[in-house]
C-alpha positions, 0 to 999 in steps of 0.5 A, a space after each residue: 649809183 655813181 659810186 657804185 659805176 665807179 667802183 666798177 669802172 676802177 675795177 675793170 681797170 685795175 684788172 686790165 692793168 694786171 692782165 697786161 703786166 701778167 702778160 708781160 711779166 710771162 713774156 720776160 720770162 719765157 724770154 729768159 727762160 728760151 735763152 736758159 735752153 739755148 745756152 744749156 743745149 750749147 752746153 752739150 759738146 761744148 768744143 771748149 773740151 778740145 782747147 782744153 785737151 789741148 792746153 793738157 798736152 802742152 803743158 807736159 810736153 817738152 818745147 821750146 829753145 830749152 827743150 823742157 815742159 812747164 811742169 815747174 810752172 809757178 801760178 801762185 801756189 808752188 812750181 806745179 799747182 796748178 788746181 785753184 791757181 785759175 780762182 786766184 788771178 791775177 796776182 802779185 808775182 815777187 820773181 816778175 814783181 808785177 801783177 799777172 794775169 793767168 795768159 800773162 804768168 804763162 808767157 812767163 813760165 814760157 819764157 824762163 822754162 821753155 825759152 821762148 821769147 815773151 815779147 814776140 808772143 805779146 806780139 803775135 795775133 790771138 789765135 796765131 801760133 804760140 798765142 793759139 798755145 797760150 789760150 788752149 793753155 789757159 783754158 786747160 789751166 782754167 778747167 782745173 779749177 771748175 767749180 771753185 770759188 773767186 778769192 783773189 787776193 788783196 793783201 800786197 799793196 801792189 794788188 790793192 793798187 791793181 785793183 783801185 786802176 782797174 775801178 778808174 778804167 772800168 768807170 772811165 768815159 771816152 772815145 767816140 762813143 764816149 762810154 765805158 765799162 760801167 756803161 754796160 756792166 754796172 747795173 742789174 738786168 741788162 741784154 743785148 739779143 741774146 747776151 746778158 751784160 752782167 753788172 761787174 761792179 758787184 758779184 755778179 752770181 755763179 758763173 756769170 762775167 769774169 767767172 766764165 771766161 776762157 770762153 767758145 764763142 759759137 758765132 765765130 768758132 774762136 776761143 776766147 781767152 780774157 784778154 781777147 775779150 778785154 781787147 774786143 771791149 775795147 773795139 766795141 768803144 772804140 778805142 784802140 786795142 791795149 797791148 798784150 797782158 798790159 798793166 790796164 788789162 791786168 788791172 781790169 781783171 782784178 778789178 772783176 775778180 775781186 769783185 766776183 768774191 764767192 761766185 763759181 767758176 764754171 769757165 771754159 764756158 760755152 758763148 753766143 
């Protein structure tokens, strides 16, 4: 009789545990589905389309002291080739002798082809003047590779070096808060409010992390490039802002981009 009572009590406890576990799982699933539905609604009429159209117009427009277009800009696949370049950047460029991401390469082309001052552009605040045009151009170039999969080159010694520098920077802890990029982005399943914190040490999946920027930020009504995204990460770490297209930010892009190999690009995306 005692055995029967014990067994019944045990079963009752197990049943209660299963109900609680099932309820928690259902709630977690519901929250995840709700976030997915929210993001899906945001995608309907993504304002990034406006920046994309502006970027395409800027690419073809004669501008700058040289009154020239950017149609001969080499983004890595030859002069004038745009499709497929975004998913292979950052990469090493022999003409500049350094690693460049999309934004820094666009500024190089604006200087060499159109006569703009690259140093002055680099000092301009995001969203202002020619820097706003760089963001629009990057948005359009990214859109031309939408649906393609990331495959950053690592054949050159500088590309391999950039990856290793980016990895060290990613895991470097410091600042008054004593945390790093890895503090938020090195494990699976983390989220802050409605914002996923993807694991960027591996391929996080299609359209996640590196594969989603540039993106339109609904919360502040701005188009964010990867350079701005990284600057904001430094702000959250309470670090000084890195210089535009600095070796550090390009290296971080290399590290995340190589880790995202095989991920499908959805840029320009839309974010909270």
